[in-house]
N, C-alpha and C positions, 0 to 999 in steps of 0.2 A: 678500559670497559668491562663493567662485568655482568655476570646474567646472574636471575634469579624463577625457576618458574617461570618460562614463555617472558619474562620483563627482560630487558635491558636498561644498563645503564650507564648513564654517559656524565662526566664534568663538565660543565659551562662554568670554567672558569670565568670568563672575565664578564660572564653576566650574576657569579654567586651564588649558581644553582648547579645539585646532583640532582640529577632528572632519571625518573622510573616509567620507561615507555612499553605499554603492553600494546600489542596488534600496530606497533605504529604511530600512537598516539600517545602526548603526553598522560601517566597512569597518577604518577606523586615525585616531590621534588623535597629537597632538603634547601633551603637557602641559606648561608654562608656565606664568612668572610674570610680572609686570612689577615691576620693580625699583622702591624707593620711594628718595628722593621721585619720587611725579611730575612730569611724565612722564618716568619713567624706561627704559631700555633694557627689552627681552622677552628672556625666558631660557629658553629650548630645555631642557627637563631630560629630559625621555624621547621617543620617537619606538616607538611599537609598529603592529605592520598585524595584524588578525586571520588565520589562517593560510590561510584561503580566502581570502584577498582577496592572499596576498603574490608577488612576482612580476608584480604587475599596472602598477608606479610608482606606486604609490598614496604610499608612503613621499618620496619625493622630488615629488612634486604637493605632498606638506603641508608640504614644508618650506620647497618655492616659495614657496607662497604666505604660511606663517609669512614669511619677508626683504619678499613685497613689501606685507603689512599692515603691518609695521612701517617700512616708509618711507612710505607713505599716512601713516603716521600722526606721521614727523620724528623718529621714534628707534632708537637700533640696536640690532641682537640680540648676543646674548651664545648662541653654539653650546657650553651642558654637554653635551650628548646626543652622544655619539663617532657616530651616523650624522648629527645636521644638521652636528656640524661638517668631518666626512669631505666630506659633500654640500658641501659652502662653499668646500672648498677648489681640488672638481671645478669650482663655478660662480664665481671670483672677482668677473666682473663681472655675479652678481646677489647677491654678498654678503659688502657691505663686511664686512671685517674690526675686529671689538674692539679697544680699546685691553686694552695687559695691564691696564693700573689698574682697565677698567671688570669685566674677567673675575674680576680678584682680589674684587672691590664683590661680584659677584655672586655668589661662592663664597663669599663672609662672610655674605649673605643668605640664602644655602639653606641654610650648617650654622647660622642664628639659628635658621631658621625651618624645621625638616625637615617639617611639614606641608605645604611646596609643591610636596615630591616626591610 
């Protein structure tokens, strides 16, 4: 569990969500899945922040925690989410680049299992 300026971030692995809470209510989410076979990379698919929480740094805090969570687990991150990919480009010291092969496999798994998104 991580915190960022009155925001609590919790991993809901069962539902493939990293959720930021502000005032006890969901403020933003990174939808993701873990690649198979385990332990596989974590794949960020979509980042969304509720309109009333936009502009507060929540999306960045979520993606930063997503990369930190993957690092703690010793796995790579594949940022298929456009926001996560841009964040990774701006923070290369916190966001190691995934190999092209890993990205292709993550894209294949997502196409094969659209319910992951």
